N, C-alpha and C positions, 0 to 999 in steps of 0.2 A: 817088867815089860818083856814080852816074848819076841825073840828073833829080831832085835834091832842091831843093825850093822851100820857103822859110819865109816866112810872111806873118802880119801882124797879123789877129786875128779877135776877134769879140766872145766873151766868156766864155760867154754864154748862147746862142750860135749852135748850131744842131743838130750840126754836125761837131765843135765844141768839146765839147759835152755828151756825144757818143758816146765821144770819147777819154777824157773825165773819168770816165765810167761804167766804162770798161775799166780805167782806173788804179785806181779805188776797188775794183773786183772783184779786181784783182791784189793790192792791199794787204789786202783781206779774206781772201784765201787765205793770205797770209803771217801775218797777225795775228789773224784772226777779226773778227767784227762787220762794221760798215759799211766798214771800211778806213781811214777818216779822219773823225773827228768835228769837226775844226777848223771853226769858223764861217767861212764864205766867202760874200761878197756879190759878185755880178757887177759892181756899180758900182766895186768896189775895183780892178778891172782896166781901168778906163777912163783913158786919158792925161789929165792928166799924173800921176795918182795911181798908175798901174800900167799894165800891158800884158799881153795874152795872145797867144801865138803858136801857130800850127799848122804842122807840117811835112808836106809832101806828097812822097811818093816815087813817081815815075812816075804822078803825078796822084791818088794815093790818100792820104787822111789817115792818117798812121802815128805821129805824135808830137805832143806839146804841152808847153808850159811857159809860165809867166807869172811876173810879179812884182807885188807890191803894196807900197805904202808901209808902213814899219815904224818905230815910234817917233815922237817928236814933233819932231825936228829937221829932218826932210825929207831927210836924207842917206842913209838906209838903205832898201834894197829887200829884201823877203822873197820868196825863190823858192818858188813853189807849183805843184802839179799837174804836175810834171815826169814825163813818161811816154813810153815808146817801145813800140809794139806788138811782140809776140814775133817776128813775121816780119821786122821791120826791125832787130832788135837785132844788134850785132856789126858794124855797117856805118858807124859814125861819126855816126849820126843824133843820138844824145844829146849828143855833144860839140858838134855844130853848133847844136842848139837851145839848149844852155847858153850858147854864145858869143853867140847872137842875143839871148837874154834879158839877158845882161850888157850888151851894146851898147845895147839899148833903155833899160835902167836908167841907164846912164852918160849917154845923150843927154838924159834927163829930170833930170839933175843929181844922181843918186845916186852916192855915193862908196864904198859898201860893199854887199855882198849877204850875207844870212844865210839859213839854212834849217834846218829840222828834218827828220830822217829816222830810220828805225828800224834796230835792229841786225840785222834779218832781211832787209836789202836790201844784200847785199855788192856787187852791181853798182853801185849808187848810191854807196856809200861809196868804192869804187875810183875812180869817175868824179870825184867831188868832190875826193878826195885828190890825184889826178893832175892836177887842174886848178887847183891852188894854194889850195884851201880848207883851213883849219885848224880843229881842234876849238875850240869856244867854249863857255862855260857855257850850259846849256839855258835856253830861254826859251819864251814863248808857251803855247799850249794844252796841249802835252805836256811842259811844263817838269819836272814831278815824276813823269812816267810812267817806269816801268822800261823799259829798252831804247831810250829816246830818245837820239839823238846829234845834236848841233847843230854846224853848221859856219859859218864866215864867211870872206869874202875881200874885200880892198880892191881896188876897181876901178882 
């Protein structure tokens, strides 16, 4: 893959917010509504409690993903706002962002990553399954929502 650069960004930075809006629009098309009503606060993505990453392909922001602390023991990171723009899909960008998110979480002492996704995201399900994630009991905001699928992976 040519000229892929992944760097830490503020969750509330303009380029982050543009990608997040695109992610929510994509989810809205798949599921209806706002796309994701999970309460999210930008402060949750500030180290050491979390990190947000942006991927640039040929200098253009095309993907994002982040993690925030989950649970009370400080060992678990929750993956949030993983997204790749349509024009960058199929090029390994998602796998590179996921690896960078996991590396960041590990560097901050997290031992496990968990995530929620929906059953209308076959690309995401395939990525997580092929990256060593296994189904876990549903948790969080969508715990009781039909179509919610949760995954976890030990780092």
